[in-house]
MARVEXMAR-723539 format. One record per residue (C-alpha): x, y, z; residue in one letter. Coordinates in steps of 0.2 Angstrom, whole numbers, plus 5000, padded with zeros to 4 digits. Layout:
N
XYZA;...
END
This chain:
363
548653235666M;548253115652I;549152945654S;550352875642K;549152725640K;547852845633Y;548952915620F;549452735615E;547652685613N;547252825601V;548852785591G;549952925597L;551152835609G;552652855598S;552253035595I;552053065613L;553852995616E;554553115603K;553653265610V;554353225627L;556053195621D;556053355610G;556253255594E;555653325577R;554053245571L;554153185553S;552853215539I;552253035542E;551953085560D;550953235554G;549853125544H;549553015560I;549053175569L;547853235556Y;547053055555N;546853045574C;544953065578A;545253115596D;545453305596I;545753305615N;547253195613A;547953315600L;547653465611G;548553375626A;550053335615L;550153515609A;549953585626S;551453485632I;552453565618A;551753735622R;552053725641R;553853665638K;554153825629L;553053955638H;552353875654G;550753955658N;551054115649K;549954185636A;550654345627F;549754495620Y;550354665612V;549754835611L;549654855592N;548854955578R;548554885561H;548654995546I;547954935529N;548555065518Y;547755015501T;546754875494N;547254915476I;548154755470C;548854685454I;548854505460N;547054455459G;547154305470C;545554195469K;545254185488F;545454375491C;543954475496A;544954625500Y;545854675484A;545154805471R;545754865455K;546255055453R;544755155451G;543555015456E;542155055468E;542755025486G;544655045481S;545655155493F;547455215496H;547855305512L;548955465512S;550355495524K;549355615534N;547955485535E;549155345541I;549755465554L;548055515560E;547555335562K;549055305573L;548755465583R;546955415586N;547355245592A;546555205610P;548255175617V;549955215610S;550555065600P;552054965604R;551854875587E;551354965571I;550754825558H;550754895540V;550154785526V;549154815510G;548854765492G;550254765479C;549854935471H;550554955454P;551455115456D;551655175474I;553555215475P;554555155490L;554955345494S;553155365500F;553455235514F;555155295517E;554555475520E;552955415530T;553955295541F;555255435546I;553755535552E;553055385561V;554655355570K;554755535575K;553055535583E;553055355590F;554955325593P;554555175605K;553455075593A;554154935582T;553754955564L;553254785557K;552854815539C;552454725523F;552354545517T;553754485506V;552454485492V;552454675494E;554354685495I;554454595478A;553154715471N;554254865477F;555754785469A;554854775453N;554254955454I;555955015459E;556854905446K;558054835460T;558254685471T;557254635486T;558854645496L;559054825492E;557254855496I;557454775513L;559054885517K;558055045512R;556655005524L;557854955538Q;558655125536A;557055215540V;556655105555G;555754955549V;556254805561E;555054665556M;554154595542L;552354525543T;552054345538G;550654355525G;550754305507G;551354125511A;549554055508E;550053875503I;551753825496F;551253675485A;551453735467S;549953655460E;548753715473T;549653885474R;549353905455N;547453875458K;547254005471I;548554145468C;549354115451P;550054295449K;550854295467K;552754255470I;553054065471D;553553975487A;555353975483E;555454165481T;554354195497W;555554095507L;557154175499K;556554345503I;556254295521H;557954225522G;558654385515E;557754485529A;558454365542H;560154395536S;559954585539L;559354555556G;557454575553F;556354455563S;554854395554T;553154305556N;552554165544C;550854105540T;549853965531M;548153995523L;547153835525Y;545453765523G;545253805504H;545753685490V;547353615498E;547653435504S;548253385521I;549853335512A;549953515506D;549853585524R;551153465531L;552353515516D;552053695520H;552453675539L;554053565534D;554653705522R;554453835535L;555453735548R;556853695536K;556953885532Q;557053915550Q;558453795552D;559453895539I;559054075543S;558254075561G;557254235560G;555454175562Y;554754215579N;552954175576C;551854065565F;550054115562I;548853985555P;547554085545L;545853995542P;545054035525F;543554145526L;542354115512T;541254265512E;541454375497N;542754265490S;542754205472K;543554045477L;542053925481K;542353765491I;541153625496D;541753595514N;542053745524P;543153735539L;542453685556T;542953745573G;543753575576L;544753585560D;545453745566E;545953685583L;546753525575R;547753625563T;548353745577I;548853595588A;549753505574I;550653665569S;551353685587R;551953505586L;552753515569M;553553685571L;554753635584D;555953775580N;554753925579I;554453985596P;552654055595H;551054005588I;549754145587K;547854125590A;547354265578Y;545654315586W;545254425571V;544954275560M;544654145573L;543454245583T;543854285601V;543054125609K;543954005597Q;545554105600A;545354065619Q;545053885615A;546653885604A;547653925619L;547353745625H;547853675608Y;549653745607G;549453925604A;550254045616D;549954215608D;548354305608F;548954445596D;548354615603G;547254765603T;547354775583V;546154925583V;545654915565E;545854765553E;545054775536I;545754625526I;544954485536G;543354575540H;543054605521M;543254415519A;541854385532G;542754395549A;541354425562S;542554475576S;542654655584D;543854785576Q;544754805593A;545054735610I;545554835625S;547054785636R;545854745650K;544754635640D;546354545633L;546954505650E;545254455657E;545054335643M;546754255645I;546454235664I;544754165661G;545654025651C;546753985665G;548354065658F;549454215664V;549354365653P;551054435648V;551154595638E;552554585625R;553354695612D;553354655594A;554854545596A;554054455611F;555154535624N;554054535640E;553554705646I;553554715665S;
END
């Protein structure tokens, strides 16, 4: 156990007291954390917060990703995944193709994770019909579907409200929303990287609507591009304020920007220490969001293992097939078995705990 004196010597004594007392950290505290050169001190602080919530547990889920289309109208500058309709490499899965991917998963998924581009004219009825069939074949699986950016796109196509779209999806078995599309909330930076995407206020509003209907949702932050440290801390602060109001976030996912195949060029790509620092600070700032994911798809498996010692408690899951991150340059495998997940968690000194999509433990 690192001594109190150690934290005081690196300028984190007052923050240690707040963490031990369960007191919310301020934006100023966040800047102190980012300015601290001692990465081990940050990891130790984040581990204190993590273990207060989850002890020695590290969670994973048997899940299956479905990326149903890469045709998208938003044209975000950082995105390596999106294509225009008719462009080489564009695709749109049919209902049968989606069902076949689920049938051919190595294990029956407990969580079905569905995201794609903002297609200009796929009607919501396509997904309503598809999800009814999915629930018939996989009644025990939780449907975790769409970013709120996609929800807003459906509302535009259907000429209705986002609340009505959420109600229609709930009626066919969707229980959760994914957390993508948040990117970075600061308006000036957001306009540089994704000017056509819904703004931060709309993103947060739709999550609030989902929470009011009983959905639980994830939330994310894309970092390591053109944003400032102040932008990152503002983003985390807005998420915890929304959580204070609507209370439906169950997991935060810090997403490192992957530069390969992106139109957004940056001078100083992220380092591994930058990733661990941001994961640790996310755990410390987001006192009211219970879980922090080490998303191995974008971090790599080895870095995700390290992240468990820097505040993360969830290792995601089997995934099976993920396209978005891999088109941006992710070098991780497309899938991990349950056995390998558990062995990697045990190898890090934690106890593997299988969960469902809502983080209920599977005995």
